[in-house]
DSSP file (Angstrom, degrees, kcal/mol; ACC not computed):
  #  RESIDUE AA STRUCTURE BP1 BP2  ACC     N-H-->O    O-->H-N    N-H-->O    O-->H-N    TCO  KAPPA ALPHA  PHI   PSI    X-CA   Y-CA   Z-CA
    1    1 A M     >        0   0    0      0, 0.0     4,-2.1     0, 0.0     5,-0.1   0.000 360.0 360.0 360.0 -41.1    1.4   19.3   30.0
    2    2 A T  H  >  +     0   0    0      1,-0.2     4,-2.7     2,-0.2     5,-0.2   0.886 360.0  51.5 -68.8 -37.3   -0.3   21.1   27.2
    3    3 A N  H  > S+     0   0    0      2,-0.2     4,-2.5     1,-0.2    -1,-0.2   0.897 110.2  49.7 -65.1 -38.5    2.9   22.0   25.5
    4    4 A A  H  > S+     0   0    0      2,-0.2     4,-2.4     1,-0.2    -2,-0.2   0.897 111.3  49.3 -65.6 -39.5    4.1   18.4   25.7
    5    5 A S  H  X S+     0   0    0     -4,-2.1     4,-2.5     2,-0.2    -2,-0.2   0.922 112.0  48.1 -65.2 -43.7    0.8   17.3   24.1
    6    6 A L  H  X S+     0   0    0     -4,-2.7     4,-2.2     2,-0.2    -2,-0.2   0.921 112.8  48.3 -61.7 -44.1    1.1   19.9   21.3
    7    7 A E  H  X S+     0   0    0     -4,-2.5     4,-2.3     1,-0.2    -1,-0.2   0.896 111.7  49.7 -63.9 -40.4    4.6   18.8   20.6
    8    8 A L  H  X S+     0   0    0     -4,-2.4     4,-2.1     2,-0.2    -1,-0.2   0.892 108.8  52.5 -66.2 -40.0    3.7   15.2   20.6
    9    9 A M  H  <>S+     0   0    0     -4,-2.5     5,-2.9     2,-0.2    -2,-0.2   0.922 111.8  45.8 -61.0 -43.9    0.8   15.8   18.2
   10   10 A R  H ><5S+     0   0    0     -4,-2.2     3,-1.4     3,-0.2    -2,-0.2   0.891 111.2  52.5 -67.4 -38.4    3.1   17.6   15.8
   11   11 A H  H 3<5S+     0   0    0     -4,-2.3    -1,-0.2     1,-0.3    -2,-0.2   0.858 108.3  51.1 -63.7 -35.0    5.7   14.8   16.1
   12   12 A M  T 3<5S-     0   0    0     -4,-2.1    -1,-0.3    -5,-0.1    -2,-0.2   0.336 120.8-112.2 -83.8   7.3    3.0   12.3   15.3
   13   13 A K  T < 5S+     0   0    0     -3,-1.4     2,-0.3     1,-0.1    -3,-0.2   0.884  75.0 136.7  62.3  41.8    2.1   14.4   12.2
   14   14 A L     >< +     0   0    0     -5,-2.9     4,-2.6     1,-0.2     5,-0.2  -0.519  14.8 152.1-110.5  59.2   -1.3   15.5   13.6
   15   15 A A  H  >  +     0   0    0     -2,-0.3     4,-2.6     1,-0.2     5,-0.2   0.870  68.9  51.6 -63.2 -40.2   -0.9   19.1   12.5
   16   16 A G  H  > S+     0   0    0      1,-0.2     4,-2.1     2,-0.2    -1,-0.2   0.909 112.6  46.2 -63.1 -41.6   -4.7   19.7   12.2
   17   17 A M  H  > S+     0   0    0      2,-0.2     4,-2.6     1,-0.2    -2,-0.2   0.900 112.5  50.3 -67.0 -41.6   -5.3   18.4   15.6
   18   18 A A  H  X S+     0   0    0     -4,-2.6     4,-2.5     2,-0.2    -2,-0.2   0.910 110.5  49.1 -64.9 -42.2   -2.5   20.4   17.1
   19   19 A D  H  X S+     0   0    0     -4,-2.6     4,-2.2     2,-0.2    -1,-0.2   0.916 113.2  47.1 -63.4 -42.6   -3.7   23.6   15.5
   20   20 A A  H  X S+     0   0    0     -4,-2.1     4,-2.3    -5,-0.2    -2,-0.2   0.906 112.2  50.1 -65.4 -41.0   -7.2   23.0   16.8
   21   21 A Y  H  X S+     0   0    0     -4,-2.6     4,-2.3     1,-0.2    -2,-0.2   0.907 110.4  49.8 -64.3 -41.4   -6.0   22.1   20.3
   22   22 A Q  H  X S+     0   0    0     -4,-2.5     4,-1.2     1,-0.2    -1,-0.2   0.902 110.6  50.1 -64.4 -40.0   -3.9   25.3   20.4
   23   23 A A  H  < S+     0   0    0     -4,-2.2     4,-0.4     1,-0.2    -2,-0.2   0.889 110.7  49.9 -64.7 -38.4   -6.9   27.4   19.3
   24   24 A I  H >< S+     0   0    0     -4,-2.3     3,-1.2     1,-0.2    -2,-0.2   0.887 107.3  54.2 -66.7 -38.4   -9.0   25.8   22.0
   25   25 A L  H 3< S+     0   0    0     -4,-2.3    -1,-0.2     1,-0.3    -2,-0.2   0.783 102.2  58.7 -66.7 -25.6   -6.4   26.5   24.6
   26   26 A E  T 3< S+     0   0    0     -4,-1.2    -1,-0.3    -3,-0.2    -2,-0.2   0.596  88.7  94.0 -80.1 -10.6   -6.4   30.1   23.7
   27   27 A L  S <  S-     0   0    0     -3,-1.2     5,-0.1    -4,-0.4    -3,-0.0  -0.409  95.1 -86.3 -74.0 156.6  -10.1   30.4   24.5
   28   28 A P    >>  -     0   0    0      0, 0.0     3,-1.9     0, 0.0     4,-0.8  -0.318  43.4-110.3 -58.8 150.7  -11.2   31.6   28.0
   29   29 A I  G >4 S+     0   0    0      1,-0.3     3,-0.9     2,-0.2    -2,-0.1   0.849 117.1  55.1 -55.0 -40.1  -11.3   28.7   30.4
   30   30 A N  G 34 S+     0   0    0      1,-0.2    -1,-0.3     0, 0.0    -3,-0.0   0.653 109.8  47.7 -72.6 -12.4  -15.1   28.7   30.7
   31   31 A E  G <4 S+     0   0    0     -3,-1.9    -1,-0.2    -7,-0.1    -2,-0.2   0.487  86.8 109.6-102.3  -6.7  -15.4   28.4   26.9
   32   32 A Q  S << S-     0   0    0     -3,-0.9     2,-0.1    -4,-0.8     6,-0.1  -0.454  70.5-118.8 -73.3 142.7  -13.0   25.5   26.5
   33   33 A L        -     0   0    0     -2,-0.1     2,-0.3     4,-0.1    -1,-0.1  -0.415  27.9-155.3 -77.5 155.2  -14.4   22.1   25.6
   34   34 A Q    >>  -     0   0    0     -2,-0.1     3,-1.2     4,-0.0     4,-0.7  -0.940  43.8 -26.6-130.8 153.0  -14.0   19.1   27.9
   35   35 A G  H 3> S+     0   0    0     -2,-0.3     4,-2.2     1,-0.3     3,-0.2  -0.136 124.9   8.9  56.9-126.2  -13.9   15.4   27.5
   36   36 A D  H 3> S+     0   0    0      1,-0.2     4,-2.7     2,-0.2    -1,-0.3   0.852 129.4  54.3 -60.5 -38.9  -15.8   13.9   24.6
   37   37 A E  H <> S+     0   0    0     -3,-1.2     4,-2.3     2,-0.2    -1,-0.2   0.906 108.9  49.2 -64.1 -40.7  -16.5   17.2   22.9
   38   38 A L  H  X S+     0   0    0     -4,-0.7     4,-2.4     2,-0.2    -2,-0.2   0.938 113.1  46.1 -62.9 -48.0  -12.8   18.1   22.9
   39   39 A I  H  X S+     0   0    0     -4,-2.2     4,-2.5     1,-0.2     5,-0.2   0.922 112.5  50.5 -62.6 -44.5  -11.8   14.7   21.5
   40   40 A A  H  X S+     0   0    0     -4,-2.7     4,-2.3     1,-0.2    -1,-0.2   0.910 112.0  47.1 -61.1 -42.5  -14.6   14.9   18.8
   41   41 A Q  H  X S+     0   0    0     -4,-2.3     4,-2.4    -5,-0.2    -1,-0.2   0.897 112.0  50.1 -68.1 -39.0  -13.5   18.4   17.8
   42   42 A L  H  X S+     0   0    0     -4,-2.4     4,-2.1     2,-0.2    -2,-0.2   0.912 112.3  47.0 -65.2 -42.1   -9.8   17.5   17.6
   43   43 A I  H  X S+     0   0    0     -4,-2.5     4,-2.3     2,-0.2    -2,-0.2   0.914 113.0  49.3 -65.4 -42.4  -10.6   14.4   15.5
   44   44 A D  H  X S+     0   0    0     -4,-2.3     4,-2.6    -5,-0.2    -2,-0.2   0.901 109.6  51.9 -62.9 -41.0  -12.8   16.4   13.2
   45   45 A A  H  X S+     0   0    0     -4,-2.4     4,-2.3     1,-0.2    -1,-0.2   0.897 109.9  49.0 -63.1 -40.5  -10.2   19.1   12.8
   46   46 A E  H  X S+     0   0    0     -4,-2.1     4,-2.4     2,-0.2    -2,-0.2   0.906 111.2  49.6 -65.9 -41.3   -7.5   16.5   11.8
   47   47 A Q  H  X S+     0   0    0     -4,-2.3     4,-2.4     2,-0.2    -2,-0.2   0.930 112.2  47.4 -63.0 -45.5   -9.9   15.0    9.3
   48   48 A Q  H  X S+     0   0    0     -4,-2.6     4,-2.4     1,-0.2     5,-0.2   0.902 111.3  51.9 -61.9 -41.8  -10.7   18.4    7.8
   49   49 A Y  H  X S+     0   0    0     -4,-2.3     4,-2.5     1,-0.2    -1,-0.2   0.920 111.6  46.1 -60.9 -45.5   -7.0   19.3    7.7
   50   50 A R  H  X S+     0   0    0     -4,-2.4     4,-2.6     2,-0.2    -2,-0.2   0.885 111.9  50.8 -68.5 -38.6   -6.1   16.1    5.9
   51   51 A Q  H  X S+     0   0    0     -4,-2.4     4,-2.5     2,-0.2    -1,-0.2   0.923 112.9  46.4 -63.9 -43.2   -8.9   16.4    3.3
   52   52 A T  H  X S+     0   0    0     -4,-2.4     4,-2.4     2,-0.2    -2,-0.2   0.917 113.0  49.0 -64.8 -43.5   -7.9   20.0    2.6
   53   53 A K  H  X S+     0   0    0     -4,-2.5     4,-2.1    -5,-0.2    -2,-0.2   0.911 112.6  48.0 -62.8 -43.0   -4.2   19.0    2.3
   54   54 A R  H  X S+     0   0    0     -4,-2.6     4,-2.9     2,-0.2     5,-0.2   0.912 111.1  51.0 -64.1 -43.5   -5.1   16.1   -0.1
   55   55 A M  H  X S+     0   0    0     -4,-2.5     4,-2.5     1,-0.2    -2,-0.2   0.914 110.5  48.8 -61.9 -42.9   -7.3   18.3   -2.2
   56   56 A K  H  X S+     0   0    0     -4,-2.4     4,-2.3     2,-0.2    -1,-0.2   0.899 112.7  48.1 -64.0 -40.3   -4.6   20.9   -2.6
   57   57 A M  H  X S+     0   0    0     -4,-2.1     4,-2.7     2,-0.2    -2,-0.2   0.938 112.8  47.5 -65.6 -46.6   -2.0   18.2   -3.5
   58   58 A Y  H  X S+     0   0    0     -4,-2.9     4,-1.5     1,-0.2    71,-0.3   0.895 112.5  50.0 -61.7 -40.0   -4.4   16.6   -6.1
   59   59 A T  H  X>S+     0   0    0     -4,-2.5     5,-0.7    -5,-0.2     4,-0.6   0.913 112.2  47.2 -65.1 -42.2   -5.2   20.0   -7.6
   60   60 A R  H ><5S+     0   0    0     -4,-2.3     3,-0.9     1,-0.2    -2,-0.2   0.922 114.4  46.1 -65.2 -44.1   -1.5   20.9   -7.9
   61   61 A L  H 3<5S+     0   0    0     -4,-2.7    -1,-0.2     1,-0.2    -2,-0.2   0.726 101.4  66.8 -72.4 -21.3   -0.6   17.5   -9.4
   62   62 A S  H 3<5S-     0   0    0     -4,-1.5    69,-2.3    -5,-0.2    -1,-0.2   0.704  92.5-143.7 -73.7 -18.4   -3.5   17.6  -11.9
   63   63 A K  T <<5 -     0   0    0     -3,-0.9    -3,-0.1    -4,-0.6     2,-0.1   0.894  24.1-169.6  56.4  44.1   -1.9   20.6  -13.7
   64   64 A L      < -     0   0    0     -5,-0.7    -1,-0.2     1,-0.1    -2,-0.0  -0.405  19.8-143.7 -65.5 139.6   -5.3   22.2  -14.3
   65   65 A R  S    S+     0   0    0     47,-0.2     2,-0.3    -2,-0.1    -1,-0.1   0.856  79.2  33.2 -74.9 -36.6   -5.1   25.2  -16.7
   66   66 A Y  S    S-     0   0    0     46,-0.2     2,-1.4    47,-0.1    -1,-0.1  -0.898  74.7-125.2-123.4 149.5   -7.7   27.3  -15.0
   67   67 A Q        +     0   0    0     -2,-0.3     2,-0.3    -3,-0.0    50,-0.1  -0.724  57.8 157.0 -86.5  84.0   -8.8   27.9  -11.4
   68   68 A A        -     0   0    0     -2,-1.4     2,-0.3    48,-0.1    52,-0.2  -0.841  29.4-158.4-117.3 149.8  -12.5   27.1  -12.3
   69   69 A N    >   -     0   0    0     -2,-0.3     3,-1.4     1,-0.1     4,-0.5  -0.907  30.7-118.5-123.6 153.9  -15.3   25.9  -10.2
   70   70 A I  G >  S+     0   0    0     47,-0.4     3,-1.4    -2,-0.3    -1,-0.1   0.863 115.5  59.9 -56.4 -36.8  -18.5   24.1  -11.1
   71   71 A Q  G 3  S+     0   0    0      1,-0.3    -1,-0.3    46,-0.1    -3,-0.0   0.741  98.1  59.8 -66.0 -21.7  -20.5   27.1   -9.8
   72   72 A D  G <  S+     0   0    0     -3,-1.4     2,-0.3     2,-0.1    -1,-0.3   0.588  80.5 106.2 -81.5 -10.9  -18.7   29.4  -12.3
   73   73 A I    <   -     0   0    0     -3,-1.4     2,-0.7    -4,-0.5    37,-0.0  -0.537  62.7-146.4 -75.8 129.2  -20.0   27.4  -15.3
   74   74 A Q        -     0   0    0     -2,-0.3     2,-0.4     2,-0.0    -2,-0.1  -0.863  11.0-153.3 -98.4 117.8  -22.8   29.2  -17.2
   75   75 A C        +     0   0    0     -2,-0.7     2,-0.3     5,-0.1     7,-0.2  -0.747  28.3 149.1 -91.9 134.1  -25.3   26.9  -18.7
   76   76 A S  B   > -A   81   0A   0      5,-0.7     5,-2.1    -2,-0.4     4,-0.4  -0.985  57.4-114.9-157.0 162.5  -27.2   28.0  -21.7
   77   77 A E  T > 5S+     0   0    0     -2,-0.3     3,-0.7     1,-0.2    -1,-0.1   0.843 115.9  60.2 -68.2 -33.7  -28.8   26.6  -24.9
   78   78 A H  T 3 5S+     0   0    0      1,-0.3    -1,-0.2     2,-0.1    -3,-0.0   0.873 109.0  42.3 -61.4 -37.9  -26.2   28.5  -26.9
   79   79 A R  T 3 5S-     0   0    0      2,-0.2    -1,-0.3    -3,-0.1    -2,-0.2   0.489 109.1-126.6 -86.9  -4.2  -23.4   26.5  -25.2
   80   80 A N  T < 5S+     0   0    0     -3,-0.7     2,-0.4    -4,-0.4    -3,-0.2   0.892  71.4 121.0  58.7  42.2  -25.5   23.3  -25.5
   81   81 A L  B   < -A   76   0A   0     -5,-2.1    -5,-0.7    -7,-0.1     2,-0.2  -0.975  43.3-165.8-139.4 120.7  -25.1   22.7  -21.7
   82   82 A S     >  -     0   0    0     -2,-0.4     4,-2.2    -7,-0.2     5,-0.2  -0.610  34.4-113.6-102.3 164.9  -28.0   22.4  -19.3
   83   83 A R  H  > S+     0   0    0      1,-0.2     4,-2.5    -2,-0.2     5,-0.2   0.857 118.3  55.9 -62.5 -35.7  -28.1   22.5  -15.5
   84   84 A A  H  > S+     0   0    0      2,-0.2     4,-2.0     1,-0.2    -1,-0.2   0.911 107.9  47.3 -65.2 -41.6  -29.1   18.9  -15.5
   85   85 A Q  H  > S+     0   0    0      2,-0.2     4,-2.1     1,-0.2    -2,-0.2   0.914 112.8  49.2 -64.4 -42.5  -26.1   17.9  -17.6
   86   86 A L  H  X S+     0   0    0     -4,-2.2     4,-2.1     1,-0.2    -2,-0.2   0.891 109.8  51.4 -65.0 -39.2  -23.8   19.9  -15.3
   87   87 A A  H  X S+     0   0    0     -4,-2.5     4,-0.9     1,-0.2    -1,-0.2   0.890 109.3  51.0 -63.9 -38.3  -25.3   18.3  -12.2
   88   88 A K  H  < S+     0   0    0     -4,-2.0     6,-0.3     1,-0.2     3,-0.3   0.879 111.4  47.8 -66.2 -37.6  -24.7   14.9  -13.8
   89   89 A L  H  < S+     0   0    0     -4,-2.1    -2,-0.2     1,-0.2    -1,-0.2   0.833 106.6  56.5 -71.3 -32.2  -21.1   15.8  -14.4
   90   90 A S  H  < S+     0   0    0     -4,-2.1     2,-0.6    -5,-0.2    -1,-0.2   0.681  88.6  87.8 -76.0 -15.4  -20.6   17.1  -10.9
   91   91 A D  S >< S-     0   0    0     -4,-0.9     3,-0.9    -3,-0.3     4,-0.3  -0.750  74.4-149.4 -80.0 123.6  -21.7   13.7   -9.5
   92   92 A A  T 3> S+     0   0    0     -2,-0.6     4,-2.2     1,-0.2     3,-0.5   0.417  74.3  97.7 -78.9   3.2  -18.5   11.7   -9.4
   93   93 A A  H 3> S+     0   0    0      1,-0.2     4,-1.7     2,-0.2    -1,-0.2   0.874  79.7  54.9 -60.7 -37.5  -20.3    8.4  -10.0
   94   94 A W  H <4>S+     0   0    0     -3,-0.9     5,-2.3    -6,-0.3    -1,-0.2   0.840 108.8  49.0 -66.0 -31.7  -19.4    8.4  -13.7
   95   95 A I  H >45S+     0   0    0     -3,-0.5     3,-1.7    -4,-0.3    -2,-0.2   0.929 109.9  50.1 -70.8 -45.7  -15.7    8.8  -12.8
   96   96 A E  H 3<5S+     0   0    0     -4,-2.2    -2,-0.2     1,-0.3    -1,-0.2   0.773 106.0  56.9 -65.8 -25.9  -15.9    5.9  -10.3
   97   97 A R  T 3<5S-     0   0    0     -4,-1.7    -1,-0.3    -5,-0.2    -2,-0.2   0.519 117.8-114.6 -79.9  -5.1  -17.6    3.7  -13.0
   98   98 A G  T < 5 +     0   0    0     -3,-1.7    -3,-0.2     1,-0.2    -2,-0.1   0.692  62.7 153.4  80.8  19.2  -14.6    4.4  -15.3
   99   99 A E      < -     0   0    0     -5,-2.3    -1,-0.2    -6,-0.2     2,-0.2  -0.444  35.3-131.6 -79.5 157.0  -16.6    6.3  -17.8
  100  100 A N        -     0   0    0     -2,-0.1     2,-0.4     2,-0.0    -1,-0.1  -0.642   6.7-146.9-106.5 163.4  -14.9    8.9  -20.0
  101  101 A L        -     0   0    0     -2,-0.2     2,-0.5     2,-0.0   -12,-0.0  -0.995   9.7-170.6-132.0 126.2  -15.9   12.5  -20.9
  102  102 A L        -     0   0    0     -2,-0.4     2,-0.5     2,-0.0    -2,-0.0  -0.974   7.7-160.0-119.0 119.1  -15.1   14.0  -24.3
  103  103 A L        +     0   0    0     -2,-0.5     2,-0.3     2,-0.0     8,-0.0  -0.869  16.4 172.5-101.4 125.6  -15.7   17.7  -24.7
  104  104 A T        +     0   0    0     -2,-0.5     2,-0.3     5,-0.0    -2,-0.0  -0.904  14.8 110.5-128.2 158.3  -16.0   19.1  -28.1
  105  105 A G        -     0   0    0     -2,-0.3     3,-0.1     5,-0.0     5,-0.1  -0.895  61.1 -51.0 159.0 175.4  -17.0   22.5  -29.5
  106  106 A A  S >  S-     0   0    0     -2,-0.3     3,-1.8     1,-0.2     5,-0.3  -0.233  70.8 -78.8 -70.1 160.4  -15.8   25.5  -31.3
  107  107 A T  T 3  S+     0   0    0      1,-0.3    -1,-0.2     2,-0.1     0, 0.0  -0.377 118.8  17.6 -59.1 132.5  -12.7   27.5  -30.3
  108  108 A G  T 3  S+     0   0    0     -3,-0.1    -1,-0.3    -2,-0.1    -2,-0.1   0.573  85.5 121.1  83.0   9.6  -13.5   29.7  -27.4
  109  109 A S  S <  S-     0   0    0     -3,-1.8    -2,-0.1    -4,-0.0    -3,-0.1   0.583  87.6-102.0 -84.3  -7.7  -16.6   27.9  -26.3
  110  110 A G  S  > S+     0   0    0     -4,-0.2     4,-2.4    -5,-0.1     5,-0.2   0.682  74.8 138.7 100.6  21.0  -15.2   27.1  -22.9
  111  111 A K  H  > S+     0   0    0     -5,-0.3     4,-2.6     2,-0.2     5,-0.2   0.943  77.5  44.7 -62.0 -48.5  -14.2   23.4  -23.2
  112  112 A S  H  > S+     0   0    0      2,-0.2     4,-2.5     1,-0.2   -46,-0.2   0.893 113.3  50.9 -64.3 -40.3  -11.0   23.9  -21.2
  113  113 A F  H  > S+     0   0    0      2,-0.2     4,-2.2     1,-0.2    -1,-0.2   0.916 111.9  47.1 -63.9 -43.5  -12.7   25.9  -18.6
  114  114 A L  H  X S+     0   0    0     -4,-2.4     4,-2.4     2,-0.2    -2,-0.2   0.915 111.8  50.7 -63.9 -43.6  -15.4   23.3  -18.2
  115  115 A A  H  X S+     0   0    0     -4,-2.6     4,-2.6     1,-0.2    -2,-0.2   0.908 111.4  48.0 -61.1 -42.5  -12.8   20.5  -18.0
  116  116 A C  H  X S+     0   0    0     -4,-2.5     4,-2.9     2,-0.2    -1,-0.2   0.878 110.3  52.0 -66.9 -37.5  -10.9   22.4  -15.3
  117  117 A A  H  X S+     0   0    0     -4,-2.2     4,-2.1     2,-0.2   -47,-0.4   0.922 112.6  44.8 -64.3 -43.3  -14.0   23.0  -13.3
  118  118 A I  H  X S+     0   0    0     -4,-2.4     4,-2.3     2,-0.2    -2,-0.2   0.907 114.3  50.1 -66.7 -41.3  -14.9   19.3  -13.4
  119  119 A G  H  X S+     0   0    0     -4,-2.6     4,-2.2     2,-0.2    -2,-0.2   0.910 110.6  48.5 -62.5 -43.5  -11.3   18.4  -12.6
  120  120 A H  H  X S+     0   0    0     -4,-2.9     4,-2.1     1,-0.2    -1,-0.2   0.902 111.2  50.8 -63.6 -40.7  -11.2   20.8   -9.6
  121  121 A H  H  X S+     0   0    0     -4,-2.1     4,-1.4     2,-0.2    -2,-0.2   0.898 109.0  51.4 -63.6 -40.5  -14.5   19.4   -8.4
  122  122 A A  H  <>S+     0   0    0     -4,-2.3     5,-2.8     1,-0.2     4,-0.2   0.902 108.7  51.3 -63.4 -40.8  -13.1   15.8   -8.7
  123  123 A C  H ><5S+     0   0    0     -4,-2.2     3,-1.5     1,-0.2    -1,-0.2   0.900 107.1  53.5 -62.0 -39.9  -10.0   16.9   -6.6
  124  124 A A  H 3<5S+     0   0    0     -4,-2.1    -1,-0.2     1,-0.3    -2,-0.2   0.806 106.3  53.3 -64.8 -28.6  -12.3   18.3   -4.0
  125  125 A L  T 3<5S-     0   0    0     -4,-1.4    -1,-0.3    -3,-0.2    -2,-0.2   0.451 126.6-102.2 -84.6  -0.3  -14.1   15.0   -3.8
  126  126 A G  T < 5S+     0   0    0     -3,-1.5     2,-0.4     1,-0.3    -3,-0.2   0.691  78.6 133.1  89.7  20.6  -10.7   13.3   -3.2
  127  127 A L      < -     0   0    0     -5,-2.8    -1,-0.3    -6,-0.1     2,-0.2  -0.852  55.7-122.0-105.8 140.5  -10.2   11.9   -6.8
  128  128 A R        -     0   0    0     -2,-0.4     2,-0.3   -67,-0.0   -69,-0.1  -0.562  34.7-177.1 -78.7 142.2   -7.0   12.3   -8.6
  129  129 A T        -     0   0    0    -71,-0.3     2,-0.4    -2,-0.2   -65,-0.1  -0.943  18.8-159.0-136.8 158.4   -7.1   14.0  -12.0
  130  130 A L        -     0   0    0     -2,-0.3     2,-0.5    27,-0.1   -67,-0.2  -0.996  13.7-146.8-135.8 136.0   -4.8   15.0  -14.8
  131  131 A Y        +     0   0    0    -69,-2.3     2,-0.4    -2,-0.4    -2,-0.0  -0.901  24.5 163.9-107.2 127.6   -5.5   17.7  -17.3
  132  132 A F        -     0   0    0     -2,-0.5     2,-0.2     4,-0.0    -2,-0.1  -0.998  27.6-145.3-135.6 138.7   -4.3   17.4  -20.9
  133  133 A N     >  -     0   0    0     -2,-0.4     4,-2.5     1,-0.1     5,-0.2  -0.595  43.1 -99.6 -87.8 170.4   -5.3   19.3  -24.0
  134  134 A M  H  > S+     0   0    0      1,-0.2     4,-2.5    -2,-0.2     5,-0.2   0.881 121.6  52.0 -62.4 -40.0   -5.3   17.2  -27.1
  135  135 A N  H  > S+     0   0    0      1,-0.2     4,-2.2     2,-0.2    -1,-0.2   0.932 112.9  44.5 -61.1 -45.8   -1.9   18.4  -28.4
  136  136 A R  H  > S+     0   0    0      2,-0.2     4,-2.6     1,-0.2    -1,-0.2   0.870 111.7  53.5 -68.1 -36.6   -0.3   17.6  -25.1
  137  137 A L  H  X S+     0   0    0     -4,-2.5     4,-2.2     2,-0.2    -2,-0.2   0.943 110.9  45.7 -62.9 -47.5   -2.1   14.2  -24.8
  138  138 A C  H  X S+     0   0    0     -4,-2.5     4,-2.3     1,-0.2    -2,-0.2   0.893 112.8  51.7 -62.1 -39.7   -0.8   13.2  -28.2
  139  139 A E  H  X S+     0   0    0     -4,-2.2     4,-2.4    -5,-0.2    -2,-0.2   0.919 109.6  48.8 -62.4 -44.7    2.7   14.4  -27.4
  140  140 A Q  H  X S+     0   0    0     -4,-2.6     4,-2.3     1,-0.2    -2,-0.2   0.875 111.1  50.3 -64.6 -38.0    2.7   12.4  -24.1
  141  141 A I  H  X S+     0   0    0     -4,-2.2     4,-2.4     2,-0.2    -1,-0.2   0.921 110.8  49.4 -65.2 -43.4    1.5    9.2  -26.0
  142  142 A A  H  X S+     0   0    0     -4,-2.3     4,-2.4     2,-0.2    -2,-0.2   0.905 111.6  48.5 -63.0 -42.0    4.2    9.6  -28.6
  143  143 A V  H  X S+     0   0    0     -4,-2.4     4,-2.1     2,-0.2    -1,-0.2   0.914 111.5  49.9 -64.1 -43.0    6.9   10.1  -25.9
  144  144 A A  H  X>S+     0   0    0     -4,-2.3     5,-2.6     1,-0.2     4,-0.8   0.889 111.5  48.9 -63.8 -39.0    5.7    7.0  -24.1
  145  145 A Q  H  <5S+     0   0    0     -4,-2.4     3,-0.5     3,-0.2    -1,-0.2   0.912 110.6  50.3 -66.3 -41.3    5.7    5.0  -27.3
  146  146 A A  H  <5S+     0   0    0     -4,-2.4    -2,-0.2     1,-0.2    -1,-0.2   0.866 114.4  44.2 -64.6 -36.2    9.3    6.1  -28.1
  147  147 A E  H  <5S-     0   0    0     -4,-2.1    -1,-0.2    -5,-0.2    -2,-0.2   0.581 111.1-121.8 -83.3 -10.5   10.5    5.2  -24.6
  148  148 A G  T  <5S+     0   0    0     -4,-0.8    -3,-0.2    -3,-0.5     3,-0.2   0.751  82.8 113.5  75.2  24.1    8.6    1.9  -24.7
  149  149 A S     >< +     0   0    0     -5,-2.6     4,-2.5    -6,-0.2     5,-0.2  -0.076  25.6 124.0-117.8  33.4    6.6    2.8  -21.6
  150  150 A T  H  > S+     0   0    0     -6,-0.5     4,-2.8     2,-0.2     5,-0.2   0.911  76.0  49.0 -61.3 -44.5    3.2    3.0  -23.1
  151  151 A I  H  > S+     0   0    0      1,-0.2     4,-2.3     2,-0.2    -1,-0.2   0.930 112.7  47.7 -62.5 -45.7    1.6    0.5  -20.7
  152  152 A K  H  > S+     0   0    0      2,-0.2     4,-2.0     1,-0.2    -1,-0.2   0.902 113.6  48.0 -62.0 -41.7    3.2    2.2  -17.7
  153  153 A W  H  X S+     0   0    0     -4,-2.5     4,-2.3     2,-0.2    -2,-0.2   0.906 111.3  49.5 -67.5 -41.5    1.9    5.6  -18.9
  154  154 A L  H  < S+     0   0    0     -4,-2.8    -1,-0.2     2,-0.2    -2,-0.2   0.876 109.0  53.2 -65.2 -36.9   -1.6    4.3  -19.6
  155  155 A Y  H  < S+     0   0    0     -4,-2.3    -1,-0.2    -5,-0.2    -2,-0.2   0.916 110.0  47.8 -63.0 -42.2   -1.7    2.8  -16.1
  156  156 A R  H  <        0   0    0     -4,-2.0    -2,-0.2     1,-0.3    -1,-0.2   0.892 360.0 360.0 -63.3 -39.5   -0.7    6.1  -14.7
  157  157 A L     <        0   0    0     -4,-2.3    -1,-0.3    -5,-0.1    -2,-0.2   0.490 360.0 360.0 -68.1 360.0   -3.4    7.8  -16.8
């Protein structure tokens, strides 16, 4: 019966649930969950699996230049970045409001690293991102204009 259930879960594309169920079945009988607890854990495992899978897909599609995290950002007066500003950027509300972020600074000041950290954080929150440096952005706009697909490209952006 358990093998049929596992096979059915995988057929229904419930891989997270199937993996969790298989792990539970490998526990000693007296440690296995029953009833409501089992169902709750299986549903939670499937949700976690899907969130992780979505985050990995969004991160891959975003073409981020660096594997950076918000926690890796060093705030200092020299960089003109405070912890309060970074906390405000890590809150995704500004993204959901459709606001923009423009990073400026001298060469080597960490603009790209900061952008990638914010992008990675947005992917972790379930938001789609795209990373462009200014040269690539201008190039993509020029290509879209030449192809006559500027509106379509801007919609994608």
